[in-house]
C-alpha positions as CSV (number, residue, x, y, z in Angstrom):
1,M,-55.7,38.7,-14.3
2,D,-51.9,38.7,-15.1
3,T,-49.1,39.9,-12.8
4,Q,-48.6,43.1,-14.8
5,S,-52.3,44.0,-14.5
6,N,-52.2,43.3,-10.7
7,F,-49.3,45.6,-10.4
8,V,-50.9,48.4,-12.3
9,N,-54.1,48.1,-10.2
10,K,-52.2,48.0,-6.9
11,Y,-49.6,50.7,-7.3
12,P,-49.4,54.2,-8.9
13,A,-47.7,54.7,-12.2
14,V,-43.9,54.2,-12.2
15,W,-43.3,57.9,-13.1
16,L,-45.4,59.0,-10.1
17,V,-43.4,56.8,-7.8
18,L,-40.2,58.1,-9.2
19,L,-41.4,61.7,-8.9
20,G,-42.4,61.1,-5.3
21,T,-39.2,59.3,-4.2
22,A,-36.7,61.4,-6.1
23,G,-38.5,64.6,-5.3
24,T,-38.6,63.8,-1.6
25,F,-34.8,63.0,-1.6
26,A,-34.1,66.2,-3.6
27,L,-35.9,68.5,-1.1
28,S,-34.7,66.7,2.1
29,M,-31.1,66.3,0.9
30,G,-31.0,69.7,-0.8
31,A,-32.0,71.4,2.5
32,R,-29.6,69.4,4.5
33,Q,-26.6,69.9,2.1
34,S,-27.3,73.6,1.8
35,M,-26.9,74.2,5.6
36,G,-23.1,74.6,5.2
37,L,-23.7,77.9,3.3
38,F,-25.1,79.4,6.5
39,L,-22.1,78.4,8.7
40,S,-20.2,81.7,8.4
41,P,-23.3,84.0,9.0
42,M,-24.4,81.8,11.9
43,N,-20.9,82.2,13.4
44,T,-21.1,86.0,13.0
45,S,-24.5,86.1,14.5
46,T,-24.0,83.8,17.5
47,G,-20.3,84.2,18.2
48,L,-20.1,80.5,19.0
49,G,-17.1,79.9,16.8
50,I,-16.6,77.7,13.8
51,G,-15.6,74.7,15.9
52,N,-18.7,74.6,18.0
53,I,-21.0,75.1,15.0
54,S,-19.1,72.4,13.1
55,L,-19.8,70.1,15.9
56,A,-23.5,70.3,15.3
57,F,-22.9,69.6,11.6
58,A,-20.7,66.6,12.4
59,F,-23.2,65.2,14.8
60,G,-25.8,65.5,12.1
61,Q,-23.7,63.4,9.8
62,L,-23.6,60.6,12.3
63,W,-27.2,60.9,13.4
64,W,-28.4,60.8,9.8
65,G,-26.9,57.4,9.5
66,L,-28.0,56.1,12.9
67,T,-31.6,57.1,12.2
68,Q,-32.0,55.1,9.0
69,P,-32.0,51.5,10.4
70,F,-34.7,52.4,12.9
71,A,-36.7,54.4,10.3
72,G,-36.4,51.5,8.0
73,A,-37.7,49.0,10.6
74,I,-40.7,51.2,11.3
75,A,-41.4,51.6,7.6
76,D,-41.2,47.9,7.1
77,K,-43.8,47.4,9.9
78,L,-46.1,50.5,9.5
79,G,-45.5,51.6,6.0
80,A,-43.2,54.2,4.4
81,G,-45.8,57.0,4.2
82,R,-46.0,57.7,7.9
83,V,-42.2,57.6,8.3
84,L,-41.7,60.0,5.3
85,F,-44.4,62.4,6.7
86,I,-42.8,62.6,10.1
87,G,-39.3,62.9,8.6
88,L,-40.2,65.8,6.4
89,I,-41.9,67.6,9.2
90,L,-38.8,67.2,11.3
91,V,-36.5,68.5,8.5
92,A,-38.7,71.5,8.1
93,L,-39.0,72.1,11.8
94,G,-35.2,71.7,12.5
95,T,-34.3,74.0,9.7
96,F,-36.9,76.6,10.6
97,I,-35.9,76.9,14.3
98,T,-32.1,76.9,13.7
99,P,-31.9,80.7,13.4
100,L,-33.5,80.9,16.9
101,M,-30.7,78.8,18.5
102,T,-28.0,80.8,20.2
103,T,-26.1,78.0,22.0
104,T,-24.1,75.0,20.8
105,A,-26.6,72.6,22.4
106,G,-29.4,74.4,20.6
107,L,-27.7,74.0,17.3
108,I,-27.0,70.3,17.9
109,F,-30.7,69.8,18.7
110,A,-32.0,71.8,15.6
111,I,-29.4,70.8,13.0
112,G,-28.0,67.5,14.4
113,I,-31.1,65.9,15.8
114,L,-34.2,67.3,14.2
115,A,-33.1,68.2,10.7
116,A,-30.6,65.4,10.3
117,G,-32.8,62.8,11.9
118,G,-35.8,63.9,9.8
119,A,-33.6,63.7,6.7
120,G,-32.6,60.2,7.7
121,M,-36.3,59.2,8.0
122,A,-36.9,60.6,4.6
123,G,-33.6,59.2,3.3
124,P,-32.3,56.5,1.0
125,A,-33.1,53.5,3.2
126,V,-36.8,54.2,3.2
127,L,-37.0,55.6,-0.4
128,M,-35.0,52.8,-2.0
129,A,-37.3,50.3,-0.2
130,V,-40.3,52.1,-1.6
131,A,-38.9,51.8,-5.1
132,T,-38.1,48.1,-4.6
133,R,-41.7,47.5,-3.4
134,M,-43.7,49.7,-5.8
135,I,-41.7,49.4,-9.1
136,P,-41.5,46.3,-11.3
137,A,-38.2,44.3,-10.9
138,E,-37.0,45.1,-14.4
139,K,-37.2,48.8,-13.7
140,R,-35.7,48.9,-10.2
141,G,-32.1,49.5,-11.2
142,L,-32.9,52.6,-13.2
143,A,-35.3,53.7,-10.5
144,T,-32.7,53.6,-7.7
145,G,-30.3,55.5,-10.0
146,I,-32.9,58.2,-10.5
147,I,-33.7,58.5,-6.8
148,N,-30.1,58.7,-6.0
149,A,-29.6,61.4,-8.6
150,G,-32.5,63.3,-7.0
151,G,-30.3,64.1,-4.0
152,S,-27.7,65.7,-6.1
153,F,-30.3,67.6,-8.1
154,G,-31.6,68.9,-4.8
155,Q,-28.3,70.4,-4.0
156,F,-28.2,72.2,-7.4
157,L,-31.7,73.4,-6.9
158,M,-31.5,74.6,-3.2
159,A,-28.0,75.8,-2.8
160,P,-28.4,78.7,-5.4
161,L,-31.9,79.3,-3.9
162,A,-30.3,79.6,-0.5
163,V,-27.7,82.1,-1.7
164,W,-30.4,84.2,-3.5
165,L,-32.7,84.2,-0.5
166,M,-29.8,85.3,1.8
167,S,-29.1,88.2,-0.5
168,L,-32.7,89.3,-0.4
169,Y,-33.9,88.5,3.2
170,G,-30.8,87.8,5.3
171,W,-29.6,84.4,6.5
172,N,-32.2,83.9,9.2
173,N,-35.3,84.3,7.0
174,A,-33.6,82.5,4.1
175,M,-33.1,79.4,6.3
176,Q,-36.7,79.5,7.5
177,I,-38.0,79.7,3.9
178,L,-35.9,76.7,3.0
179,G,-37.5,74.8,5.9
180,L,-40.9,75.7,4.5
181,V,-39.9,74.6,0.9
182,V,-39.2,71.1,2.3
183,L,-42.9,70.8,3.1
184,L,-43.6,70.7,-0.7
185,A,-42.7,67.0,-0.5
186,L,-45.5,66.1,1.9
187,P,-47.9,64.9,-0.8
188,A,-45.3,62.2,-1.7
189,A,-45.9,60.7,1.8
190,F,-49.5,60.0,0.8
191,L,-48.5,58.7,-2.6
192,L,-46.0,56.3,-1.2
193,R,-48.1,55.0,1.7
194,G,-48.7,51.3,2.2
195,K,-47.1,48.4,4.0
196,P,-44.8,45.9,2.4
197,V,-46.4,42.5,1.6
198,Q,-44.7,39.4,2.9
199,N,-43.8,37.1,0.0
200,T,-43.9,33.6,1.5
201,T,-44.5,30.1,0.2
202,A,-47.5,28.0,1.2
203,G,-47.2,26.9,4.8
204,Q,-44.3,29.2,5.6
205,A,-44.7,31.8,8.4
206,P,-43.9,35.4,7.6
207,T,-40.4,36.5,8.6
208,S,-40.0,39.1,11.2
209,T,-37.7,42.1,10.9
210,K,-35.6,40.7,13.8
211,D,-35.1,37.4,11.9
212,A,-34.2,39.3,8.7
213,I,-31.5,41.3,10.5
214,Y,-30.2,38.2,12.3
215,S,-29.9,36.4,9.0
216,A,-28.2,39.4,7.3
217,L,-25.6,39.9,10.0
218,K,-24.6,36.3,9.8
219,N,-24.2,36.3,6.0
220,P,-20.7,36.9,4.6
221,S,-22.0,38.5,1.4
222,Y,-24.1,41.1,3.2
223,L,-21.2,41.9,5.6
224,M,-18.8,42.3,2.7
225,L,-21.3,44.6,1.0
226,A,-21.5,46.7,4.2
227,G,-17.7,46.8,4.4
228,G,-17.5,48.2,0.9
229,F,-20.1,50.8,1.7
230,F,-18.1,51.9,4.8
231,V,-15.3,52.7,2.4
232,C,-17.6,54.6,0.1
233,G,-18.7,56.8,3.1
234,F,-15.1,57.5,3.9
235,H,-14.4,58.7,0.4
236,V,-17.5,60.7,-0.1
237,A,-17.4,62.6,3.2
238,F,-13.7,63.4,2.9
239,L,-14.2,64.8,-0.6
240,A,-17.3,66.8,0.2
241,T,-15.7,68.3,3.3
242,H,-12.1,68.7,2.4
243,L,-11.8,68.9,-1.4
244,P,-11.9,72.8,-1.3
245,G,-9.1,72.7,1.2
246,V,-7.1,70.3,-0.9
247,I,-7.5,72.6,-3.9
248,S,-6.5,75.6,-1.8
249,L,-3.2,73.9,-0.9
250,C,-2.5,73.5,-4.6
251,G,-2.3,77.3,-4.9
252,L,-5.4,77.6,-7.0
253,P,-8.0,80.4,-6.6
254,P,-10.9,79.6,-4.2
255,T,-13.4,79.5,-7.2
256,Y,-11.9,76.2,-8.2
257,G,-13.0,74.8,-4.9
258,A,-16.6,75.8,-5.6
259,W,-16.4,74.6,-9.2
260,S,-15.0,71.3,-8.1
261,L,-17.9,70.6,-5.7
262,G,-20.4,71.7,-8.4
263,I,-18.8,69.3,-11.0
264,L,-18.7,66.6,-8.3
265,G,-22.5,66.9,-7.9
266,L,-23.2,67.2,-11.6
267,F,-21.3,64.1,-12.6
268,N,-22.8,62.2,-9.7
269,I,-26.2,62.6,-11.4
270,V,-24.7,61.2,-14.6
271,G,-23.0,58.4,-12.7
272,S,-26.1,57.5,-10.7
273,I,-28.4,57.2,-13.6
274,S,-25.8,55.3,-15.7
275,M,-25.3,52.9,-12.9
276,G,-29.0,52.5,-12.5
277,L,-29.2,51.3,-16.2
278,A,-26.1,49.1,-15.8
279,V,-27.3,47.0,-12.8
280,S,-29.9,45.3,-15.0
281,R,-27.3,44.2,-17.5
282,W,-24.2,43.3,-15.5
283,R,-23.4,41.7,-12.2
284,M,-23.8,44.2,-9.4
285,K,-20.8,43.1,-7.4
286,S,-18.6,43.5,-10.5
287,L,-19.9,47.0,-11.1
288,L,-19.0,47.9,-7.5
289,S,-15.5,46.5,-7.8
290,L,-15.1,48.5,-11.0
291,L,-16.2,51.7,-9.2
292,Y,-13.8,51.3,-6.3
293,A,-10.9,50.4,-8.6
294,T,-11.7,53.5,-10.7
295,R,-11.5,55.7,-7.6
296,A,-8.1,54.2,-6.6
297,L,-6.7,54.8,-10.1
298,A,-8.1,58.3,-10.3
299,I,-6.5,59.3,-6.9
300,I,-3.2,57.8,-7.9
301,V,-3.2,59.8,-11.2
302,F,-4.3,62.9,-9.4
303,L,-1.4,62.6,-6.9
304,L,1.2,62.1,-9.7
305,T,-0.2,64.9,-11.9
306,P,0.7,68.7,-11.7
307,K,-2.2,70.3,-9.9
308,T,-3.5,72.7,-12.5
309,G,-7.1,74.0,-12.8
310,P,-8.1,71.6,-15.6
311,V,-6.6,68.7,-13.7
312,V,-8.5,69.5,-10.6
313,L,-11.8,69.8,-12.5
314,V,-11.2,66.5,-14.4
315,F,-10.5,64.8,-11.2
316,A,-13.7,66.1,-9.7
317,A,-15.6,64.9,-12.7
318,V,-14.2,61.4,-12.5
319,M,-14.8,61.1,-8.8
320,G,-18.3,62.5,-9.3
321,L,-19.1,59.7,-11.7
322,T,-18.2,57.2,-8.9
323,F,-19.4,59.4,-6.0
324,L,-22.7,57.9,-5.1
325,S,-23.2,55.6,-8.1
326,T,-22.4,52.9,-5.6
327,V,-25.9,53.2,-4.2
328,P,-28.0,51.5,-7.0
329,P,-25.9,48.3,-7.1
330,T,-25.6,48.2,-3.3
331,A,-29.4,48.6,-2.9
332,G,-29.9,46.1,-5.7
333,L,-27.9,43.5,-4.0
334,V,-29.7,43.9,-0.7
335,A,-33.0,43.5,-2.5
336,K,-31.6,40.4,-4.4
337,F,-30.4,38.9,-1.2
338,F,-33.5,39.2,0.9
339,G,-36.3,40.5,-1.3
340,P,-38.4,43.7,-0.8
341,T,-40.2,42.9,2.5
342,H,-37.4,44.0,4.9
343,M,-35.5,46.2,2.4
344,A,-35.8,49.4,4.5
345,S,-34.3,47.9,7.6
346,L,-31.5,46.0,5.9
347,F,-30.5,48.8,3.6
348,G,-30.7,51.2,6.6
349,I,-28.0,49.2,8.3
350,I,-25.9,49.4,5.2
351,M,-26.4,53.2,5.2
352,L,-25.3,53.3,8.8
353,T,-22.0,51.7,7.9
354,H,-21.7,54.3,5.1
355,Q,-22.1,57.2,7.6
356,L,-19.7,55.7,10.1
357,G,-17.1,55.7,7.3
358,G,-18.2,59.2,6.5
359,F,-17.7,60.4,10.1
360,L,-14.2,58.9,10.1
361,G,-13.3,60.4,6.7
362,V,-14.2,63.9,7.9
363,W,-12.7,63.6,11.3
364,L,-9.5,61.9,10.2
365,G,-9.0,64.3,7.3
366,G,-9.1,67.2,9.7
367,K,-6.8,65.6,12.3
368,I,-4.2,64.6,9.7
369,F,-4.2,68.1,8.2
370,E,-3.7,69.6,11.7
371,A,-0.8,67.3,12.4
372,S,1.0,67.5,9.0
373,G,-0.3,70.6,7.2
374,N,-1.4,68.5,4.2
375,F,-3.8,65.6,3.2
376,N,-1.2,63.3,1.7
377,L,-1.7,60.5,4.3
378,V,-5.5,60.6,3.8
379,W,-5.0,60.1,0.1
380,Y,-2.8,57.1,0.7
381,I,-5.5,55.7,3.0
382,D,-8.1,56.5,0.4
383,V,-6.2,54.4,-2.2
384,T,-5.7,51.5,0.1
385,L,-9.4,51.4,1.1
386,A,-10.5,51.7,-2.5
387,V,-8.3,48.7,-3.5
388,G,-9.6,46.8,-0.5
389,A,-13.2,47.6,-1.4
390,A,-12.7,46.6,-5.1
391,L,-11.4,43.2,-3.9
392,I,-13.9,42.5,-1.1
393,H,-16.9,42.6,-3.5
394,L,-15.5,39.8,-5.7
395,P,-16.4,36.9,-3.4
396,I,-20.0,38.1,-2.9
397,K,-22.6,35.6,-4.1
398,E,-25.4,37.2,-6.0
399,K,-28.3,35.0,-5.1
400,Q,-31.3,35.1,-2.9
401,L,-30.4,34.1,0.7
402,Q,-32.4,32.0,3.1
403,L,-33.7,33.8,6.2
404,Q,-33.2,32.2,9.5
405,A,-35.0,32.5,12.8
406,A,-33.1,34.5,15.5
């Protein structure tokens, strides 16, 4: 029996895998990203203050990243299905009990630990690893692009749903309904079950997750890839959090802030799928350098251009094209370096660096604004980091790496 026949017999159809992975990411990320819509009514209801409630959201950003390497290691050992099942239950539970929390500690537990931790378990590290394992190599680039686009599609789907539910049932019931909606992804956990199979040559012992991580952390190409993804997290989190504030300082109506975020998400879908197609045709490190160079140029042009409504929306579209389109080539390089066996663990570490950058982008953006009344210094840092990220990917060697014993 040929390889293709073996693959078909062993795994579900590609479209089913994509439906399960992208659908899971859409529901988990959609619920998580919609939580910000509840911030104001939560503040009115609890009286805790925006600062204390924001602390729960900020902790969630960091915890989402910290969860992924551990979730990836468990998925590599026990299989993705169990990890996804528990993650989705935690997202639903954390979202459902949030309206019952009346203290800052309670919100940190519900939003920052349960919901964000669950979203990390059902997040990109595990889902990208599933795609790498269950989808033929020639289709993996497009698959990772589609999965990544699923997260943005989830925002488009669940954010309007949240607003509509709030208008009908109030914020408490609306949030609890969103928690229940997440459970629609549970069948995907069954579909995506199964443990990775070690690909070893005759006489060679299987490599442990510990050995894989040890080898990765000693490899310059992997470390440079992680450094670039740290920059991506800085950019993405700063834009997602502070772009409406930037637009407000330009003297434009608040609607432009909402439109800019919508366009950012819309063009992220386009960019993610396009990049998924591109990774099978061009060198992935070159595509990453191009993406970061494009960000640097777009920011420079934005800073030098009069801040009119159309300029703001075009800027949001360009940044949206590069927003998370870094994920397919980054995930592709991890798979190329080390193969699919330890993909969840190793990409989980890369995702952690992304969220550390994201935490810094959000926090530093707020601090600089408090100190200066504008975001100019952050933009200069953004450009510098983007140029550095474009350059740091160039020396990366796109080849399979030899794993070493720790």
